[in-house]
C-alpha positions in Angstrom: -0.2 -0.1 0.0 2.9 2.4 0.6 3.9 3.1 -3.0 0.1 4.1 -3.6 -0.3 6.1 -0.6 3.1 8.1 -1.5 1.7 9.0 -5.1 -1.9 9.9 -3.7 -0.5 11.9 -0.7 2.0 13.8 -3.0 -0.8 14.8 -5.3 -3.7 15.2 -3.0 -3.3 19.2 -2.9 -3.9 19.3 -6.7 -6.3 16.4 -7.4 -9.4 18.6 -7.3 -7.8 20.7 -10.2 -6.8 17.7 -12.1 -10.5 16.4 -11.9 -12.1 19.4 -13.2 -11.7 18.5 -16.7 -14.4 15.5 -16.0 -16.8 17.6 -14.3 -19.4 17.0 -16.6 -19.1 13.3 -16.5 -19.0 13.4 -12.7 -22.2 15.6 -12.7 -23.7 12.9 -14.7 -22.6 10.3 -12.2 -23.8 12.0 -9.1 -27.3 12.1 -10.8 -27.1 8.2 -11.4 -25.8 7.7 -7.8 -28.2 10.0 -5.7 -31.6 7.9 -6.0 -29.7 4.8 -5.1 -28.3 6.4 -1.9 -31.6 8.2 -0.6 -32.0 7.7 2.9 -29.3 5.0 3.1 -26.2 4.2 5.2 -23.2 4.4 2.7 -19.6 3.5 2.8 -17.1 5.0 0.3 -13.8 3.6 -0.4 -11.0 5.7 -2.2 -13.1 8.9 -1.8 -9.8 11.0 -2.5 -10.7 14.4 -1.5 -14.6 13.9 -1.1 -15.8 15.0 -4.4 -18.5 12.0 -4.8 -19.3 12.1 -0.9 -19.7 15.9 -0.8 -22.1 16.0 -4.0 -24.4 13.1 -2.8 -24.5 13.5 1.1 -27.7 15.5 0.9 -29.6 12.5 -0.3 -28.0 9.8 2.1 -28.8 9.1 5.6 -25.1 8.9 6.5 -21.9 8.5 4.6 -18.6 7.0 5.8 -16.0 8.2 3.3 -12.6 6.6 3.7 -9.3 6.6 2.0 -5.8 5.0 2.5 -4.1 8.5 2.0 -3.8 10.7 5.1 -3.2 13.7 2.8 -6.4 13.0 0.7 -8.5 12.8 3.9 -6.9 15.9 5.2 -8.2 17.8 1.9 -11.6 16.2 2.3 -12.1 17.2 5.7 -11.1 20.9 5.0 -14.4 22.1 3.6 -16.7 19.3 5.0 -20.0 21.3 6.3 -22.1 18.1 6.7 -22.9 16.3 9.8 -24.0 13.4 8.0 -20.5 12.7 6.4 -17.4 11.4 8.2 -14.0 11.1 6.7 -11.4 8.7 7.9 -8.0 7.2 6.8 -8.9 3.1 6.1 -7.3 0.3 4.1 -10.0 -1.0 1.9 -8.5 -4.6 2.3 -8.8 -4.7 6.1 -11.9 -2.5 7.0 -13.0 -2.2 10.9 -16.6 -2.2 10.2 -18.9 -5.4 11.2 -20.6 -7.5 8.6 -23.3 -6.5 6.8 -23.0 -2.5 8.0 -23.9 -0.7 4.8 -26.7 -0.2 2.6 -24.6 0.9 -0.3 -20.9 0.6 -0.9 -19.2 3.1 -3.4 -15.7 2.5 -4.8 -15.0 5.0 -7.7 -12.0 4.9 -9.8 -10.0 2.8 -7.6 -10.3 -0.8 -8.6 -8.0 -0.4 -11.7 -5.2 0.9 -9.6 -4.9 -1.5 -6.8 -3.3 -5.0 -6.9 -5.9 -8.0 -6.5 -9.1 -5.9 -6.8 -11.0 -9.2 -6.2 -9.9 -9.0 -2.4 -11.2 -5.4 -2.2 -14.6 -6.8 -3.7 -14.5 -9.8 -1.1 -14.3 -7.3 1.7 -16.9 -4.8 0.3 -19.2 -8.0 0.1 -18.6 -8.6 3.9 -19.5 -5.2 5.0 -22.4 -4.9 2.7 -26.1 -6.0 3.5 -27.6 -9.0 1.9 -29.9 -6.6 -0.3 -27.1 -3.9 -0.5 -25.8 -2.3 -3.7 -22.2 -1.7 -4.9 -21.5 1.2 -7.2 -18.2 1.1 -8.9 -17.4 3.6 -11.5 -14.2 2.9 -13.0 -12.0 4.4 -15.8 -11.6 1.7 -18.4 -8.2 2.5 -20.0 -8.8 -0.3 -22.4 -11.1 1.7 -24.5 -8.8 4.6 -24.7 -8.0 6.3 -28.3 -4.4 7.0 -29.4 -4.5 10.3 -27.6 -5.8 8.6 -24.3 -3.2 6.0 -24.6 -0.5 8.8 -24.9 -1.8 10.7 -22.0 -1.5 7.3 -19.8 2.0 6.8 -20.9 2.9 10.1 -19.5 0.8 9.4 -16.2 2.6 6.3 -15.5 5.8 8.0 -16.2 5.1 10.2 -13.1 4.2 7.3 -11.1 0.3 6.9 -11.6 -0.2 3.2 -10.3 -2.4 1.5 -13.1 -2.8 -2.3 -12.4 -5.8 -3.2 -14.4 -6.1 -2.0 -18.2 -9.8 -3.0 -18.6 -12.0 -2.3 -21.2 -15.7 -1.4 -20.4 -16.8 -5.0 -21.4 -13.9 -6.6 -19.7 -14.6 -4.4 -16.2 -18.2 -5.6 -16.3 -17.2 -9.3 -16.9 -14.5 -8.9 -14.3 -17.5 -7.9 -11.8 -19.5 -10.8 -12.8 -16.7 -13.3 -12.3 -16.4 -12.2 -8.9 -20.3 -13.0 -8.5 -21.7 -9.6 -8.6 -25.0 -9.0 -10.7 -24.4 -5.8 -12.8 -27.9 -4.5 -12.7 -27.1 -1.1 -14.6 -24.1 0.2 -16.6 -23.2 3.0 -18.6 -20.1 4.5 -20.3 -19.6 8.1 -19.5 -17.4 10.5 -21.7 -14.6 11.6 -19.8 -10.9 12.0 -20.3 -10.8 8.3 -20.3 -14.1 6.2 -20.8 -15.6 6.0 -17.3 -17.6 2.8 -17.0 -20.6 3.2 -14.4 -21.5 -0.2 -12.9 -24.3 -0.8 -10.2 -24.1 -4.0 -8.8 -26.2 -6.3 -6.6 -24.5 -8.3 -3.8 -23.8 -12.0 -4.8 -26.0 -14.5 -3.0 -24.1 -16.4 -0.1 
């Protein structure tokens, strides 16, 4: 985890500026997420600076928003004005929450940057209620244009940790292979194709 944390800690202060180019895609994503979290208890993993959590918290009952990077969480806390939103530093592979604690788990743009994402999905399954929903939007770099591939090349040069270069179809297949039922998906236009996936918890 330390290598990833160092990259994200180092870039926490400029993360929001970097993400502005994808504001339209994120606005579309918020509209998809809000109805699914209405009056629900939500866990967000890899929240970064809290962009998603802050934009959907008014719809939710409560959000626990977590990230492995202390610097990202420090940025997130800086302008948090909601009593329903709590930020903390957590390791998504070893969460401190009880089994079946949350109605919804959100993990956005993270599964492609971590090793062994199937282990993260197993931990998500543990803390999610039996009728719970996983919302897992992810940049799918395998769908990139030539310009996108060049951009990704330079991102990797500066240390961006890309572990899975899925196409949209490959990513949805990966979720299904790990037992999740994908009940809704869409590809949003962003700097890289952003595959929105909404999943039902696998039956035990």
